[in-house]
N, C-alpha and C positions, 0 to 999 in steps of 0.2 A: 504493500499500499504506500509506503514511504517513497519507494522508487517511482511509482506511478505519479504520486503528487509532485515530486521533484522534477520529473520529466515534463509534467504539464506546466509547471511554473517556468521551466526553461523555454518551452515553446512559446509561452505568452510573452516572455521577455524578448525573444527573438522577433516575434511578430510586432511588438511595440517598437523595437529598434528599427525595423524595416519601415514601418509606417512613418516614424520620425524622420528617417533619412529621405523618404519620398517627399514629405512635407517641406523639408529643408531645400531639397533640390528644386521643387516647384516655386518656392519663394524666391530662389535665386534666378531661375529661368524666366519667370513671369515678366519681370520688368524688361528683360532683354527681348522677349517676344512682343511685348507692347511697343517697344522702341522700333523694332523691325517693321511692325505693322504700319506704325505712323510714318516711318521713313518711306515705305513703299507708296503710301498715299502722296507724300510730298514729291517723290520722284515721278509718279504718274502724272501729277498735275503740272510738273515742270515740262515733261515731254509734250503734254497736251497743249500748254501755253505756247511752246516753241512752234508747234505746227499751225496753231491759230494765228500767230503773229505773221508767219510766212504768208498765210492766206490773206491777212490784212494788207500786206505790202503788195501782193499780186493783184488784189482787187482794186486798190487805190490806183495802181499803175494802169490797169485795164480801163478803168473809168476815164482817166485823163487821156489815154492814148487813142480812145475810139471816138474822140470828138470829130464831127464831120465838117465843122466850120473852119478848121485850119488854125483856130486860136482858142485860148481859154482866158477866163477872167478870174478874179479873186474868188468870186462866188462858186465857180466851177471847181476850183481847187479845194475850197473849204467843204463843199458838198461831198467830194470824193473822200477827203480825210475823215468826214463824219461817219462814213461806213464802218469805221472801227468800232463804234459803240454797238452795232448790230452784230458784227462778226466776233467781237471780243468784248462781251458785256462786263467782264471783270473790271474794266477801267471805270465803269460807272459806280460799282460797289466800292472800289478802292477810293474813288474820289469823294464818295459820300462819307466814308469812315474818316478820311483825312480832311474833310471840309475844304476841298479844293477843286478847281475845275478839272474835268477829265483830260483836257489838253495838257495839264501839268503832270498827269500820271503816265501818259505815253507820248513819245515824240514822233511826229510824222512830218516828213519833208518831201517835197516833190520838185523835181528839176527836169529841164529839157537839156539834153546833151547833144552837141553837134560835132561830127567827125570831119576833120579837114585833112586833106592830103598833105603829108610832110613835103613831098615834091609835087608841085602842081602839074608837072608834065608827065607824071607817072600814069601808065595806062593798064598795068597788070601787076598783081602781087604787091600792091602799094602799101606803104605804112601810113598810119593816121595819128593825128593828135586829137585829143578830146577836150572840148571847151564847153563851159556852161553858158547856154543862151539866157536862160532865166531860172530863177530858183525861189522857193518860198516854203513857209512852214516853220517848224521849230528850230531847226538847224540848217539853214540854206547852204547849198554847196557854193564854194567861193567863185567869184568872177575873176577873169583874167589869169587863171592858173590852168596849165595843162594837167589834166587828170592823169595820174600815173597808172600804167597797167599793173595789175597784181595777179597773183595765182588765183585760180578759180576757187580754191579752197580757203583762201584768206578771209578774214572777217571783213565785212563791209566797212568802208571808211568814206568820209565826205570828199576826200581828195584822191581816191583811187576808183578804178573800175576793173572788173574781171578782164583778163587779157583777151579772152575769146569773143568779147562783144565789140572790139575795135574793128571797124569797117566802114564802108560808105553809108551815108545817110545820118539818122539821128535816133535818139532813144528818149523815152520818158523813164525817169528813174524815181522810184518811191523808196524812201529810207524810213525804217521803223526801228525805234529804240525803246525798250521797256525792261524794267528791273522786276524780276520775279522774286517775291518774298514768300518763302514756304509757310504754310499754314501752322504746322506744328514745330517749326524751327529745328527740324532734325537734319537739315542740310543747309548749306550756305546760300545766301541770296545770289541770283545770277542775272546779269545784264545781257539781254538778247539784242542782237543787231541783225535785222533782216532787211534785204533789199530785193526789188524786182527791176528788171531791165527789159522794157518792152518797146518795140518799134511801132511808131504811129501807124495806124491802119489805113487812114484816108489821106495821107500826105505823101507826095512823091519823094523819092529817095534824095532828090536834089534840094529839098526843103525840110522844114521842121515845124512843129507846132509852136506858134508864137504866143506871147503873153500880151493881152490887150488891157490897157488901163481904161476903165469905164467910170461913169459917175458913181460916187460912193465907195471907190476903191479904198480899202482900209489898210493897204500896205502889206497884205498877207504875203505877196511875192513881188519881185521886181526883175526887170530885164537887166542884163549885163550890157556894158558899153559896146556898141557895135551891132547889137541885136535888138 
């Protein structure tokens, strides 16, 4: 009887020890699992925002490049930029929380780029320089500067263009900059820079979409000297 009782107590002690170990392991692992879950949410939101911002850049560029009149006004550009609040509504919630205009949350700039032959007499395999004809928005591209060719994988910059877009004609360029702040702060904030480069649809290759100053122009954009 004594041996049976002793063995029973031993089994109970071992069972209690096992349960205590499992509880301790769960207490250690649970915070890690929660952190991993929250991190996955932040990473998923980051990837989603990156894609949506590229869509914003593409849409803004498309809206401006498809004008059939050959010119745009400040109202046309602001209307195109405003599509961001539909395509990327996070800017509205963020502006509400920060009590600021949505245009302070996301930077959208629109420019017309004209390509000029480096050698005017060239007839084939020509090289080109890129100049800004007009620009507007949050961070306008600079006038009077030859935009430098950059690697297609390089981050967009106001003073560069992907080397593959250099050629005859012109482009409408939409630049979007936005800083993603994670919801649960499990990853670092990330600043996205997205751009689209779209050839005007209804403008001959020898010309470009011009910027027209009209009554009520609020200075949203301006033409560069010579354009």
